[in-house]
Each structure stands twice: as structure tokens, then as C-alpha cells.
C-alpha positions in Angstrom: 36.8 0.6 -6.0 35.4 3.2 -3.7 31.7 3.0 -2.9 29.9 6.2 -2.0 26.4 6.2 -0.7 24.1 8.8 -2.2 22.3 10.3 0.8 19.8 12.0 -1.6 18.7 8.8 -3.2 15.0 8.2 -2.3 11.7 7.6 -3.9 9.6 10.2 -5.7 7.7 11.3 -2.6 8.6 12.0 1.0 7.2 9.4 3.5 5.1 12.2 5.1 3.5 13.0 1.7 2.8 9.4 1.1 0.9 9.1 4.4 -1.1 12.2 3.7 -2.0 10.9 0.3 -3.0 7.5 1.8 -5.3 9.3 4.3 -6.8 11.5 1.6 -7.5 8.4 -0.6 -9.1 6.6 2.3 -11.5 9.5 2.9 -12.5 10.3 -0.7 -12.1 7.0 -2.5 -12.9 4.4 0.1 -15.1 6.6 2.2 -16.7 8.3 -0.9 -16.9 11.7 1.0 -18.5 14.4 -1.1 -19.6 12.1 -3.8 -21.6 14.7 -5.7 -19.0 17.5 -6.0 -15.7 15.5 -5.7 -15.9 13.7 -9.0 -12.8 15.2 -10.6 -10.7 14.8 -7.5 -12.1 11.2 -7.1 -10.7 10.1 -10.5 -7.4 11.9 -9.8 -7.0 9.9 -6.6 -8.0 6.7 -8.4 -5.4 6.9 -11.1 -2.6 8.7 -9.2 -1.4 5.5 -7.4 -1.0 3.8 -10.7 1.1 6.7 -12.0 3.2 6.4 -8.9 3.8 2.7 -9.6 4.9 3.6 -13.1 7.2 6.2 -11.7 8.9 3.4 -9.7 9.0 1.3 -12.9 6.5 -1.2 -11.5 5.0 -1.5 -15.0 3.4 -5.0 -14.6 1.8 -4.2 -11.3 0.4 -0.9 -12.6 -1.0 -2.4 -15.8 -2.6 -5.3 -13.9 -4.1 -3.0 -11.3 -5.6 -0.5 -13.8 -6.9 -3.4 -15.9 -8.7 -4.9 -12.9 -10.1 -1.6 -11.9 -11.4 -0.7 -15.4 -12.9 -4.2 -15.8 -14.6 -4.1 -12.4 -15.9 -0.6 -13.0 -17.5 -1.3 -16.4 -18.8 -4.7 -15.2 -20.5 -3.0 -12.3 -22.1 -0.5 -14.7 -23.4 -3.4 -16.9 -25.1 -4.9 -13.8 -27.1 -1.8 -13.0 -30.6 -3.3 -13.6 -32.9 -5.7 -11.8 -30.6 -8.3 -10.4 -30.9 -11.9 -9.2 -29.3 -12.9 -5.9 -26.1 -14.1 -7.6 -25.8 -10.9 -9.7 -26.4 -8.8 -6.6 -23.5 -10.5 -4.8 -21.3 -10.0 -7.9 -22.2 -6.4 -8.2 -21.4 -5.8 -4.5 -18.0 -7.5 -5.0 -17.2 -5.3 -8.0 -18.2 -2.2 -6.0 -15.9 -3.2 -3.2 -13.1 -3.7 -5.6 -13.5 -0.3 -7.2 -13.5 1.4 -3.8 -10.6 -0.4 -2.2 -8.3 -1.3 -5.0 -6.8 2.3 -5.5 -6.0 2.6 -1.8 -4.5 -0.9 -1.8 -2.4 0.0 -4.8 -1.2 3.1 -3.0 -0.4 1.1 0.1 1.6 -1.3 -2.0 3.5 1.6 -3.5 4.3 3.0 0.0 5.6 -0.3 1.3 7.7 -1.0 -1.8 9.2 2.5 -2.2 9.8 3.5 1.4 12.9 2.5 3.3 12.4 1.8 7.1 15.1 4.4 7.9 13.4 7.0 5.8 10.1 6.4 7.5 11.6 6.6 11.0 13.5 9.8 10.1 10.3 11.3 8.7 8.3 10.3 11.8 11.0 11.7 14.1 10.8 15.1 12.3 7.0 15.0 13.0 7.7 14.2 16.7 5.6 11.0 16.5 6.1 8.8 19.5 8.2 5.6 19.2 5.2 3.5 20.4 3.6 4.3 17.0 6.6 4.3 14.7 8.2 1.0 15.9 5.2 -1.2 15.1 4.8 0.5 11.7 8.5 0.0 10.9 8.2 -3.7 11.7 5.1 -3.9 9.3 7.2 -2.3 6.6 9.5 -5.3 6.6 6.9 -7.9 7.6 4.9 -8.0 4.4 7.8 -8.0 1.9 9.4 -10.8 3.9 6.3 -12.8 4.0 5.9 -12.4 0.2 9.5 -13.7 -0.3 8.8 -16.6 2.1 5.7 -17.5 0.2 7.5 -17.5 -3.1 10.2 -19.8 -1.6 7.6 -22.2 -0.3 5.8 -22.3 -3.7 9.1 -23.0 -5.4 9.9 -25.8 -3.0 6.5 -27.4 -3.4 6.7 -27.1 -7.2 10.1 -28.9 -7.1 8.4 -31.7 -5.2 5.6 -32.0 -7.8 2.9 -30.5 -5.6 0.9 -28.3 -7.9 -2.4 -26.4 -7.5 -4.5 -28.9 -9.5 -8.0 -30.1 -9.2 -7.0 -33.6 -7.9 -4.6 -32.4 -5.2 -5.9 -29.0 -4.3 -6.3 -29.8 -0.6 -2.8 -31.1 -0.4 -1.4 -28.1 -2.2 -3.2 -25.7 0.2 -2.1 -27.6 3.2 1.6 -27.9 2.1 1.7 -24.1 1.4 -0.5 -22.6 4.0 0.8 -24.5 7.1 4.5 -23.7 6.4 3.6 -20.1 5.6 1.6 -19.6 8.8 4.5 -21.0 10.9 6.9 -18.8 9.0 4.8 -15.7 9.6 5.0 -16.3 13.4 8.8 -16.7 13.3 9.2 -13.7 11.0 7.2 -11.5 13.4 9.4 -12.5 16.3 12.6 -12.1 14.3 11.7 -8.6 13.1 10.7 -7.5 16.6 14.1 -8.8 17.9 15.9 -7.0 15.1 14.1 -3.8 16.0 15.2 -4.1 19.6 18.8 -5.0 18.6 19.0 -1.9 16.4 18.0 0.2 19.3 14.6 1.4 17.9 13.1 1.3 21.4 15.7 3.3 23.3 13.5 6.5 23.3 16.3 8.8 22.1 16.8 10.7 18.9 18.4 8.6 16.2 20.5 9.7 13.3 19.7 8.8 9.7 21.9 8.6 6.6 19.1 9.8 4.3 18.4 13.4 3.6 14.6 13.7 4.2 13.1 16.7 2.6 10.2 17.9 0.5 10.5 18.4 -3.2 8.4 20.1 -5.9 6.5 16.8 -6.4 5.7 16.7 -2.7 4.3 20.2 -2.6 2.2 19.3 -5.7 0.7 16.2 -4.0 0.2 18.1 -0.7 -1.6 20.9 -2.5 -3.8 18.3 -4.2 -4.7 16.8 -0.8 -5.4 20.2 0.8 -7.5 21.3 -2.2 -9.6 18.1 -1.9 -10.4 18.8 1.8 -11.1 22.5 1.2 -13.3 21.7 -1.8 -15.1 19.1 0.2 -15.6 21.5 3.1 -17.0 24.2 0.7 -19.4 21.8 -0.8 -20.6 20.4 2.5 -21.0 23.6 4.5 -21.6 26.4 1.9 -23.3 24.8 -1.1 
């Protein structure tokens, strides 16, 4: 049976579009820039990462994320009165969740949906130096690998009867955290060695099997990001 690689197979958005969207979300959702006149764009940027997760068929992650956000948002509204010390701390935590969760969801989408080779090809077209792209490419593989390692450690501890219970909580944390920290150190070294073995640090132009290009959806998201910045500039300097 002959296997043919589809060079056009990639996620919904180009890696460059994803980075622009992440920057825009950081400015207007986390940074809350133009709070008074960016309300419509704010909510678009809040819910767009969830729609992107749904586009990648990450139904469970998208539903959990939107449930946490909506619950935190309305709980924060319910606490808008004279608060005690504990309620003030809870309100602050809910506010932080509503500000950072959309960008965290977007970052998760980027890591899950972007191949390392796609990212490197996109950065090469933008003439980004290797000193920047190589560490980022290692990070793209680091977090998924750590997640897999954590799942394997949890499965091994569960087979040995070490559960996260009230009576053995300290042992459960020790038996999970210590191996995971040791594994993280080894994973970082192995990924760095793999990057050098693949010649990512040779300083020369590399070829890529993926066809990196902008599509209609990329132009729509780029237009949204540019409109956000233009509208923010109009509101800041002319209104």
C-alpha cells in the first residue's frame, strides 16, 4: 500500500496568524487595553479560542474552559459588594481567572495544533533568527512530553495503590512530583540534544515538507487583530 504525505494538511490557522492572535489577546484581554470602547472586541477575543478548540475537535477541553470562564465571570459579578477578607481574595482569584484563561486556552490551542516543522518554516519566512526559533521549537515539544510523562507516572502510582487520598496525600504528592521533576530535567536535555541532532542550529536555510501559506480564515483573523489595534488607537488618541 502506497502512503502519500499530504503537504497541505495543517491546522485551521497559519502559525504566524496564531502568534498575532496570541499577542492581540495578551494586549486586550490580559492587559485590558481600551476597556471602555473595546467591549465588543474583548468578548470576541474571549470566545474565539474556544471556537478554535472546537474546530480542532477538542470538544471536552473547550466545554470545560467555557464553563470555568462563565462560572468565574458570574461569580465575580455576584461578589461585587462590601467584601470580607476571604471574599476579597476569592474575588481577586476569579478576576485573574477571567483575564488569563482565554489566553491560556489560546496558548494550548497553539501548542496542540502547531507542528514544530510548521512553526520553523513560518519563522524562517519571517526571517526570525534561530536564537529565537530554536528555544520556542523545544518548548513546543516540552509541554506535551511532560504531560505524557505525568500521565504515565500517575498510571504507575495508581497500579501500586498510591492514590490522592486524605490519609496518604503527602506520599501521593512525593511519589508523583519527585519523579516528574526528575523527568522534566531529562526531557529538556533530550529535546535540546534532538534539536542539535536535527541540525536546527546550523544557521542555514532549512527545507520543510509542509506548504505554509495564508488562507481565507487567516486573513479574517488578521483583519480582526488589525481592527482591534486601529479601533484602540482611534479611541485613545481621537476620542
